[in-house]
C-alpha positions, 0 to 999 in steps of 0.5 A: 056015336062019334065013332061012327063019324070016321070019314067024314070032313072036318066040317062035316064032324063039326056040323055032327058034334053040334047037332049031337050036343044039342040033342044031349043038352035037350035031354038034361034040360027036360029033366031040369024042367020036368023032373022024372024019377030014375033019370039016368046021366051015365050014358050022356057023361059017356057020350060027352067024354067021347065028344070031347076027345074027338073036340081036342077041347072040352071048352066049346059052347056046345060041350058045355051047354050039354054038359052043365045040365047033367050034374044039376039034373041028378043032384050032383054037387052044383059047384061043378058046373060053376067053370063051365057056366063062366066059360060060355058066358064069357065066349057069348059075350065076346061074340055079341050073343049075351041073350043067348047065354041069358036064355040057357042060364035061365033054365037052371035058375028056374029049377031052383025053384023045383028043388034043385040045389044051386049052392055055389054057383055064381051067375055071372052078370058082365059090366056090359050093361051095368052103371060104371059109375055106381060099380066104381062108387061101390069099389071106393067104399069098399076099398076105403074100408079094407085100407083103413082096416088092413093097409094099402089096397090097389086095382089088380089083375083084369080091373087094372087091365081095364082101366090102363088098357081100355079106360074102363071096365072090361065089357065081358069081365063080371068081378073087380080085383083088388089087392091089399099090401101086408108087411109079410116077408116070406110065403109063410108069413104071408099065409099067417097074415092072410089068414088074420086078414079074413078073420078081421075081414068077417068080424068087420062084416066086409067078408061075403057068405059066398066064397071061392074054394081057392083059400088064396082069393077072398070075396069081399062083401060090397054095395051088391052092384058087383062081385069084388075079390081081394088078394094079397100081396107082399114085398120079400126081399125087394121083390114084389109078390101078388098072388096069383101072377107076380113072384118076385118077378118084379122090384117092390118099386113096381108097386110103390108109392102107389100111383092114382088111375086117371080114370077112377081115381083109385090106387094102382101099382106105380108101373102098372105096365110091367105088372101087366106084363108079367101077369098077361104077357107083353100081348096084353095090349091087344083083348084076348077074350079067351085068356084064362089064368094059369092057376096050376103054375100060380100054385105051384110058385107059391107053393109054400103059401098055398100049402100053409092055407091048405089050398094045394089040393084038388079044386084049389083053383079059383072057381 
C-alpha cells in the first residue's frame, strides 16, 4: 500500500500515513468491541511494518494507535502493548490532548469485560490532575517503611528531576522514583543484596503484586495514589552507582550526606544537580517530553549486576 505512495511530497505521504493508520486502527478496535471468530491480524501487521519503515519512526501516535489493538484483538501476549501504551500517552499529554488518549485507552479497558486479557498492562495515570499533597504523603509513608527496614532512601530519576527543576511532580509523569542505598561493594554483591531486599519487601507486604519485567526495578505497594518504583544504589571504591543511570560517574560525596528537598522535605542526593547531569545530560533544565531512558546502554554498563539477576536477556528493559 505505502509503496504506491512514491512520487508524493513529504506532506502528502504524512497525510496518507495518518489516514492508513486510522483505517488499520479501526479494524482491530472493532474486533475488541464486537469480537468475531477467525479474525486474522497478519495483513494489518504487514501494513504496519511497511508503514514504520516508511516513517522511519515506529513511535508516532498514529502508528501506535493502530498497533496497540492488534495483539489484544487476536489474544497475543498483552504485555507486548505496555510500551506502546506509554508513548502515545506521554505525547498526548505534552500536546494538551489528555482526553484523546483517555478515549483511546477506554476501548481496550472495556474489552477486558468481554474476555480479553489485559494482564501485565499498566495504564498510565499522569500527575497532571492529581492531588500532589496526597501523593507526597503516600510516598513519605512508603519511603519511611523502606528506610526503617533496609536503609537510606532518596528521590531519584524523574521525581528528583521534577522537584529540582519544576519544584513539583512532572505533570506528564506517572510514577514516583526512589532509590535505596545498599552496603554493597561490587556489582555481584549488589545483585545478592538486591535479591535479599526483594524477599524482605515481600515478607513485609511492601512489594506490589504487579512488577515490571526488569529485575533491577521493584514496584512498591503504596496507598494507591501512584505507582512507586524502587532501584538500588551503592558506593564502591568511593564511586556512586545508581541503577540504571549512574555507574561510578560520580564520587560517593555526590550522594552523601543526603540533603533535604525544599519542596517535599524528603531525602535527595547531596549534589542533586550533578546526579541529574549524569542521568539526563546537561540539558535537563529544559523540559524534554520525548526523553527516553537508554536502557540498553544501562544494562551493558551494569552487565554483571543484571547477569546475576538474570536480567540481561531479551525483554529486560523496564516496560
